C-alpha positions in Angstrom: 0.3 -0.2 -0.1 2.7 2.0 0.5 4.4 1.7 -2.3 1.4 2.5 -4.0 0.5 5.8 -2.5 -2.7 3.5 -1.3 -3.9 4.9 1.9 -6.6 2.4 2.6 -7.9 -0.9 1.5 -11.8 -1.8 1.3 -12.8 -4.8 0.8 -16.1 -6.7 -0.1 -17.1 -9.9 -2.1 -14.9 -11.7 -3.7 -11.9 -13.6 -3.0 -9.8 -10.9 -1.5 -11.3 -10.5 1.8 -11.0 -14.6 2.5 -7.3 -14.4 1.6 -6.4 -12.1 4.2 -9.2 -12.8 6.9 -10.1 -16.4 6.3 -14.1 -15.0 5.9 -15.9 -15.4 2.5 -18.8 -12.9 2.4 -22.3 -13.9 0.8 -23.0 -11.7 -2.2 -25.8 -10.5 -0.6 -27.2 -6.4 -1.4 -26.0 -6.3 2.7 -23.0 -4.6 2.7 -20.1 -6.6 4.1 -16.7 -4.5 4.1 -12.9 -4.9 5.4 -11.7 -1.4 6.0 -7.6 -1.7 6.5 -5.8 1.4 6.9 -2.2 1.7 5.6 -1.5 2.6 9.3 -3.7 1.5 12.1 -6.1 -1.5 12.7 -8.6 -3.5 10.3 -12.2 -3.8 11.2 -14.8 -6.1 9.4 -18.3 -4.4 8.5 -20.7 -7.0 8.6 -24.4 -7.5 9.0 -25.2 -8.6 12.2 -27.3 -11.6 11.1 -23.8 -12.8 9.0 -21.4 -12.1 12.1 -22.0 -15.6 13.7 -20.4 -16.5 10.3 -17.3 -14.9 10.8 -14.3 -16.5 12.7 -13.2 -14.1 15.2 -9.9 -13.1 15.0 -8.7 -10.1 17.2 -5.3 -10.3 16.4 -6.2 -9.7 12.8 -9.5 -7.5 12.7 -12.3 -5.7 14.7 -15.5 -7.1 14.2 -18.3 -4.2 13.6 -22.1 -5.6 13.4 -24.5 -3.2 11.9 -28.3 -3.7 12.1 -31.1 -3.3 9.5 -31.6 0.0 10.1 -28.4 1.1 10.5 -26.4 3.2 7.6 -23.4 0.8 7.1 -22.0 3.1 4.6 -21.7 5.3 7.5 -19.5 3.2 9.4 -17.1 2.7 6.6 -16.7 6.3 5.8 -16.4 7.3 9.1 -13.1 5.7 9.1 -11.8 6.8 5.9 -8.9 10.4 6.2 -10.8 13.1 3.5 -9.3 13.0 -0.1 -7.0 9.8 0.4 -6.3 7.3 -2.0 -8.2 4.0 -1.3 -7.9 0.9 -3.0 -11.3 -0.9 -3.3 -12.2 -4.6 -4.4 -12.7 -5.4 -8.1 -15.6 -7.3 -7.1 -17.0 -4.4 -5.1 -21.3 -4.4 -6.0 -21.3 -0.9 -8.3 -23.9 0.3 -5.8 -22.2 0.6 -2.8 -19.1 1.8 -5.0 -21.1 4.6 -6.5 -22.3 5.5 -3.0 -18.8 6.0 -1.1 -18.0 8.0 -4.4 -20.9 10.6 -3.7 -19.9 10.3 -0.1 -16.1 11.0 -0.7 -15.3 14.0 -2.5 -11.6 14.5 -3.5 -11.0 10.8 -3.1 -8.6 8.7 -5.9 -10.1 5.9 -6.1 -7.7 2.3 -7.5 -8.4 -1.2 -7.8 -7.5 -3.3 -4.7 -5.8 -5.9 -7.2 -3.0 -3.7 -7.7 -2.3 -4.3 -4.2 -3.7 -7.3 -3.4 -3.0 -9.0 -6.6 1.0 -9.4 -6.5 0.5 -11.0 -2.6 -1.8 -13.4 -3.9 -0.4 -14.9 -6.9 2.5 -16.0 -5.4 1.9 -18.8 -3.2 4.0 -19.8 -0.4 4.1 -23.8 0.7 1.1 -23.9 2.9 -0.6 -22.8 -0.8 0.9 -24.5 -2.6 -0.2 -27.7 -0.5 -3.8 -27.0 -0.6 -3.6 -26.4 -4.5 -1.6 -29.9 -4.4 -4.4 -31.5 -1.9 -6.8 -30.0 -4.6 -5.5 -31.2 -7.3 -5.0 -34.6 -6.2 -8.5 -35.1 -5.5 -9.7 -33.6 -8.9 -6.9 -36.6 -10.4 -8.9 -39.3 -9.0 -12.1 -38.4 -10.5 -10.3 -37.9 -13.8 -8.8 -41.8 -13.1 -12.2 -42.6 -12.5 -13.0 -41.3 -15.9 -10.5 -42.6 -17.5 -10.6 -46.1 -16.4 -14.3 -46.6 -17.2 -16.0 -45.9 -13.6 -17.8 -42.9 -14.6 -20.6 -44.5 -17.4 -20.5 -42.2 -20.6 -23.0 -43.9 -23.6 -26.6 -43.4 -23.1 -26.4 -40.6 -20.4 -26.4 -37.1 -21.2 -23.9 -34.5 -20.8 -25.6 -33.2 -17.9 -25.8 -36.1 -16.0 -22.4 -37.2 -16.6 -21.4 -33.5 -15.5 -23.5 -34.1 -12.1 -21.9 -37.4 -11.4 -18.5 -35.8 -11.6 -19.8 -33.1 -9.6 -20.9 -35.7 -6.6 -17.6 -37.4 -7.2 -15.5 -33.7 -6.7 -17.1 -33.8 -3.6 -16.7 -37.1 -2.3 -13.1 -36.6 -2.9 -13.2 -33.9 -0.4 -14.0 -30.8 -1.8 -16.2 -27.9 -0.4 -17.8 -27.1 -3.5 -18.1 -27.9 -7.0 -17.2 -24.9 -9.2 -17.8 -26.3 -12.6 -18.0 -29.8 -14.5 -18.0 -29.5 -18.1 -18.9 -32.2 -20.6 -18.9 -31.8 -23.8 -19.5 -34.8 -26.4 -18.6 -35.1 -30.1 -19.0 -31.6 -31.6 -20.0 -30.3 -28.5 -16.2 -30.5 -27.3 -15.2 -27.5 -30.1 -16.7 -24.8 -27.7 -14.3 -24.4 -24.9 -16.8 -23.4 -22.4 -19.8 -25.7 -23.3 -22.5 -26.0 -21.0 -23.7 -29.7 -20.7 -26.9 -30.1 -21.5 -29.7 -32.9 -22.9 -27.6 -34.4 -25.9 -26.8 -37.9 -24.9 -23.3 -39.4 -25.6 -22.9 -41.7 -28.3 -20.0 -44.4 -28.9 -17.4 -43.6 -31.4 -17.0 -40.2 -29.9 -14.9 -37.5 -27.8 -16.3 -36.6 -24.5 -14.0 -33.8 -23.0 -14.2 -33.2 -19.4 -13.2 -30.0 -17.7 -14.0 -29.5 -14.2 -12.4 -28.1 -10.8 -14.2 -27.0 -7.1 -13.2 -26.2 -4.0 -11.2 -27.6 -1.5 -11.3 -25.8 2.2 -7.8 -25.4 4.4 -7.8 -25.0 8.3 -7.5 -21.4 7.8 -11.0 -20.8 6.1 -10.0 -20.0 2.9 -10.6 -22.4 -0.1 -8.3 -23.8 -2.7 -9.2 -24.6 -6.2 -9.0 -27.7 -8.9 -9.1 -27.3 -12.3 -8.4 -30.6 -14.3 -9.2 -31.3 -18.5 -9.0 -34.8 -19.5 -10.5 -35.7 -22.9 -11.5 -39.9 -23.5 -12.9 -41.6 -26.7 -16.0 -43.9 -26.6 -14.7 -46.2 -29.2 -11.4 -46.6 -31.6 -10.7 -42.8 -32.7 -9.9 -42.1 -36.3 -6.5 -41.7 -37.2 -7.8 -37.8 -37.9 -8.6 -37.1 -34.2 -5.5 -39.6 -32.8 -3.4 -37.0 -35.0 -5.2 -33.9 -33.6 -4.8 -35.5 -30.1 -0.8 -36.3 -30.8 -0.3 -32.6 -31.4 -2.2 -31.2 -28.3 -0.3 -33.6 -26.3 3.5 -32.6 -27.8 1.8 -28.9 -27.3 0.8 -29.3 -23.5 3.8 -30.8 -22.7 6.2 -27.9 -24.1 4.0 -25.2 -22.2 4.7 -27.4 -18.9 8.4 -27.5 -19.7 8.7 -24.0 -20.4 6.9 -22.9 -17.2 10.3 -22.2 -15.0 10.9 -19.3 -13.0 12.3 -16.0 -15.0 10.1 -17.1 -18.2 7.4 -14.6 -19.2 4.4 -15.4 -19.4 3.8 -14.6 -23.2 6.5 -17.0 -23.8 5.1 -20.1 -22.4 2.0 -19.4 -23.9 4.1 -19.5 -27.2 5.8 -22.9 -26.4 2.4 -24.4 -26.3 1.3 -23.0 -28.8 4.1 -23.4 -31.4 3.4 -27.1 -32.0 0.1 -26.5 -32.6 0.9 -23.5 -35.0 3.5 -25.7 -37.2 1.3 -28.8 -37.3 -1.3 -26.0 -39.2 -4.2 -26.4 -36.4 -3.1 -22.6 -35.2 -6.7 -20.8 -36.3 -8.1 -23.7 -34.0 -6.3 -22.8 -30.6 -8.7 -20.1 -29.8 -7.9 -19.2 -26.5 -5.1 -18.0 -24.1 -2.9 -21.4 -22.7 -3.1 -20.7 -19.3 -4.5 -18.9 -15.8 -3.2 -18.5 -12.6 -5.0 -20.3 -10.1 -5.4 -20.0 -6.1 -8.6 -18.8 -4.2 -10.2 -18.3 -7.1 -10.3 -20.7 -10.2 -9.3 -17.7 -12.2 -6.7 -15.2 -11.2 -3.4 -14.1 -12.1 -0.8 -14.5 -13.9 -2.4 -15.1 -17.2 -0.5 -17.3 -19.7 -1.4 -15.2 -22.5 0.7 -13.3 -25.6 1.2 -9.8 -24.7 1.8 -10.2 -21.0 5.4 -9.9 -20.3 5.4 -10.4 -16.7 7.9 -12.8 -15.7 6.8 -15.8 -13.6 8.5 -16.1 -9.8 8.6 -19.1 -7.6 5.4 -19.7 -6.1 3.5 -18.5 -9.3 0.6 -21.3 -9.8 -1.6 -21.6 -13.1 -2.9 -24.0 -15.7 -1.2 -25.2 -19.0 -4.3 -25.9 -21.0 -3.9 -26.2 -25.2 -6.9 -26.8 -27.0 -7.8 -27.8 -30.4 -11.5 -27.1 -31.5 -12.5 -28.3 -34.8 -16.3 -26.0 -35.7 -19.1 -28.8 -36.1 -16.8 -31.8 -35.6 -14.7 -32.1 -32.4 -12.5 -30.4 -30.1 -9.5 -31.6 -27.5 -8.1 -29.5 -24.6 -5.5 -31.1 -22.1 -5.3 -29.4 -18.7 -2.7 -29.6 -15.7 -2.2 -26.9 -13.2 1.6 -26.0 -12.5 3.3 -24.4 -10.0 6.8 -22.7 -11.3 9.5 -23.4 -9.5 13.7 -22.2 -9.7 15.0 -25.1 -11.9 12.0 -26.7 -13.3 8.2 -26.6 -12.8 6.0 -28.4 -11.0 3.0 -29.9 -12.5 0.4 -30.7 -9.8 -1.7 -33.4 -11.9 -0.6 -36.8 -12.5 -3.7 -38.5 -14.2 -2.6 -40.1 -17.9 -2.2 -37.4 -20.3 -2.2 -39.9 -23.5 -5.8 -40.4 -25.0 -7.5 -43.2 -23.5 -10.1 -45.3 -24.9 -13.4 -45.8 -22.6 -15.8 -48.4 -23.6 -18.1 -47.1 -20.3 
């Protein structure tokens, strides 16, 4: 905060709050806000009916509950110095920000991500252990998928998605963040929403899933993995496509060492796909950071010249998508190391044939 000239940090809904306090606010119309001055103690302004959910940490912050007839913004603004610089949480509801701007004339507003983002991006050993634990749980579900233990043929994508989600919970996740199941031509849509289409023999089934696993401190850390299986013998054309994808993903992982730029890792994964003639069908970045949120800094994309640091955690997930026909993606979570990357996912990377 001092380095960026920020006087006060204001955090409401979003991941920054649990990162600093262990408490995750519900996305309500009632205001929850951490007021963290550069000098002085932090206070957590919270609706009284939500206060029982807060784990009291008097060494970290003071809880200031407010009643239904109170003005919570007044509880916040009376703690703010005049004409200061405030970093406000990126996901704060606009209605609260608009009211704060009106009540705080002369204040300079910046994004809280400028302060908290660099801290969250570099994971310490405990955070890496939490990510590894969540990844191992997701791996176990991926192994079940690859081993034919999750029925596919004849079921709808939505049914398989629900099954995967239930298995994530059974493996220790607190909640399911997403479970993409895309069969056949639907696999050409990277963020396909599982629906009523039934899975047939002799087609690709792309499964991208992840959730949040809680730590003892209250914050949750995410998993995210993508694996493809084929319900029968894949044709040579698809095998060729997947072999290129396998090479691209391995190249991206190998490049993900500290001291390398984010865009260099993207290029390493993209080059084999381009060289094989599939460049126009790789339509997204190579990866995204992961931690308390499924998507956070650093982003592995062309144009991002930020340099990877030891402890940066992110996905490496190249994909090839042929509209109207099929698609494939292969994803691991990786932690940048000083000498070598540390992939957190171990489930088989080659294309697996299932008869489930």
